[in-house]
Phi, psi and omega in degrees: 000137173243163180301327182294340180278349181257149177287150176299146181243134180300141183305318183292333177293311179299314181300317181295316181297320179289319180296332181281350180287149174289158178306324180294319181287330177298323179293335181266358190295314182299318178296323179293322177298316179297315181296319180295329180295341180266359183269150181287152179228159169210152184244135173228108182064235181269006185244131174252131182246133177244130177279102181294317174205195184290344186243343185230152181232154177243133183237137174243114180261121187231075175296129184081005176093357184226136174279117188245353179223156178292329180292345180282353175247113183236150180231145182261010181283169185292334183272352183297147004272005183270023181272171180275346188294321182296315178294322180296319179295319179296321180288334180278339183277158176298154177279127179288137180213150178304140180297152179301327179254102187264168181297162183277048177218130177286150176271163178299143182258165174286173182294139173086165183285355187289351181263021187265359183266156177284157178275155174243173187229018181230159188288155183279131181277005183295164178063032183284350181252001181276119180273335179230097182293159177246156182293152179299141176233161178296128184291145175290153178296125181293150179292144180286141177265168178303331182274358181126176182292149178288148177289134175232165180293146178283162177304322180294322178292322178295320178296319179295320178294322177297321179294321177296318179300312182298319180292320177293321178296325178295323176296315181293324178296316185276332187078173183301315183296329182266350182270074181278199187297325181292315177298319180295322181294326176296322178291322178294319178296317178297322179295318179296316179297319179297321179293322177294332180268016177062047173236062187294332181295310179294322179297317179297322178295322179297318179295324177297320179298316180297315180300317181289324175300316180295321178296319180294316182288335179272356182072029179300124183296340180275354181289138175230131180302324180300326179294320179290324175301312180298315182294319181291322176294322177296315179299307184293318180297318180291316179299321181293327185277344181302318184283344184248343184280159177208163176060226184296326179296318178296324178302316180288325179294321177295314182081187181219132180290315177229134184274132184284150175262140178240148180299142181225017174067219181261137182231141170250118189239146181238129184290142178249299180192169178235134179237146174286148176237117177228119186253162178293339181276006177094006177275153177211153179166207183222161173223119179257128182263134177228160181229147176270175180301334181268005179088359179292135183263140176225165179228149170242116187240160174211095183230133180204171177305136180157343176071202187293329178299320178291323179301317181293325182284319185292333183304331181255018173262158180293143177292145180267076182207107178060217183260013181292138177260006181293142168280170180298317181292326177290321179297328179297348179235001182242213181210171179221145168247116188244134173240149184067030186293146170235138185225136177278166179301332179266015170092005180282132179278130178283156181238038180292172184296332182276358182272129177239136182215139177229155181293140179224173182287139173266176178226157178288159178297339182269000182250158175293137008264354186293328183302333182296337180295334182266002184272342179286133180303146182305320182298320179292322178295318179296319178297320178296318180296321177295321178295326183294337178257012181295147182292145173057033175234154180293136182267142179238144184301131175075010182296336181266006180270142175240142182241110189230148166260124187228161168244125181289136179251345179121181182282147178231131179273128178239167177304327181268002181140211183242136175233175181256126180263135179221161178239131180244187182307140180087008181072020182279127175271122183245133175264127183253127183238170181283145178281331180207128184273004181300125183296343178288338178266163187269359187307304187296313181299318180295317181296318180294326178289319178296331180293344180270007184233063178298147182094345179290135178257129183225155168258124188235160170234128180219166178252130183299135170248109180301122182202172180282359175223158179300127186209136179224151162270130187275124185250320182205158179207162171291151181292137181305334179279352182090358182254107175081194183230167182233121170276104194290346175276339185242311183284141180248119176289156176241160179303325182293342179283345187262143184277339188241157176287174182300145180241153180287164176271131182254155172291160179299136181291151177293149178277149178299152177301140179084000181284164180297340181297339181262004181288137176283013178305334182299338179297323175279319179302321181297318179292322177299317180288322181297329181295331186288308178286330188266332183090171185299311186299319181293324178296326179290347181260010185275002172098179183289143182242018183301314181298323180289320179293325177296320180295319177297319180296318179296332180275006180083024180238062182295328178295318178298320179297316179294320178295321179295316179299313182294321181297310182291325178293320180291335179288334183255348187290125174223117178277165179240154177275186183297339180263008177084008180275143180292133175271160176302148179296148178276089184292331178296316180296317178297318180297320179295319178296318180296317181296318178298318179294320180295318178297316182297311181297324179294319181292317179293318179299323178297318179295318179292326178297315179299320180294327182294337181272358177290144181303143180281000000 
């Protein structure tokens, strides 16, 4: 049994089942999750059945694709319902989370206008110069403005944020190996409470942390420690700011569970491409990108529980927008005329009853108005993409997409595998990687085939990957023959489509002198990353860092040197009481030092990423 075979379970359901276990059963929970993962399953309609042993079965009933109540998980063993199996099944299943493409209806908001901003998904770069963070304190009352007092978080929201902080700090204290099902359930309970208190951004970050913890503990090959670092920094940073933010900043810190749609009149839209959407929470579907005459990007999506299988099926279904009979893949190459349109702040087109849409003519990527997307210099596009993922800022649709004309140079071997090297305007070498490694999708096969055709010139669309060198995930490209376009997640290129014979794989090219690739920032980044899988105590045993701090200082990074010193010192610091006995470690102080270091490295890396896109 794999997690993908089980229906997603609501966070509060898992938390309740774990909380109801006796202390003895909680100690056995992680072993029970592992044991249950080896048992066979089968699905009939909305119910998934797991054979606990030869005589008893466990059932998960998921009407609508999600387990939403504790009664929906039943066990046939003699100890049920007080057995460990129900909680183990909930912990083994994916965490239910709202689908990326939500219904065309806003959810109720928290009190006041401060809950009107969209949520972001990356850590805050603030406090990048603080070498010794201080513990959170009660915020002073903000000064009243001429229009009235600034909005601040309610006591209930502060309490929910404190619970998220404590649960996140416990994960950092224990590390991946120690953050088992009980630690995860505390985070799920805090996430559920935060969502009830209208803090969807922090709640979403908490669910991401749980999903990544489970992937790490299960040995999922797609897991990356850097992803968990980012999610944990987002969780802790957002929770910490709830108590101190006010006004517009608080609005962004709170986030929004569902983004409202606003009327946008009549739109003439031109299809660009269609990409598969497969999430860690078990959702699957597609997102089709379209552009207006002014270059504004919008999306038509269809995402629901179902995984990669649903993504492949939905691509050839009709879009749910007005009277159009176009499928998603057809829309990516055609056009729409929409009246009564509604659009969310991040560019999603609403499909309400008042929206009417009919099929219209599309245009080639080389024709007006789509051709204008490729006219902006790469450095400006990269800067825009970095801004689009900036913390506590409103997100706009397609802000992280880059439109480039490139010449393929061939495959490049990297420590993590093979990517495709290309050169774009300004002599910039860009590494192109797969958007999703699932073998059911065409991304990997297409990229490897394109790598065998150096010299081929293509017009591409990719999503920025922040790195010390120019890097994109490749989403779509013009067809190598010059006829039409290729949705690289769905369409499969053939050898006959390529003009050149196979080319050898080359080592990664050296970076120019002075590039971010030679920065010793990695000395701090490495310690930040090591803390996540190993935990606080293990980080304290990694030895003296004096030589590393000296190297950072010589490189002009004194703040990084101070953060490294403070982080490692807080990992080992243990005070004693009046009788000389060791007191418990101050996990809050260590968490604050770790968060400051994580924010700093993210901010510097972002700056180096922008510099890497400058013409050579």
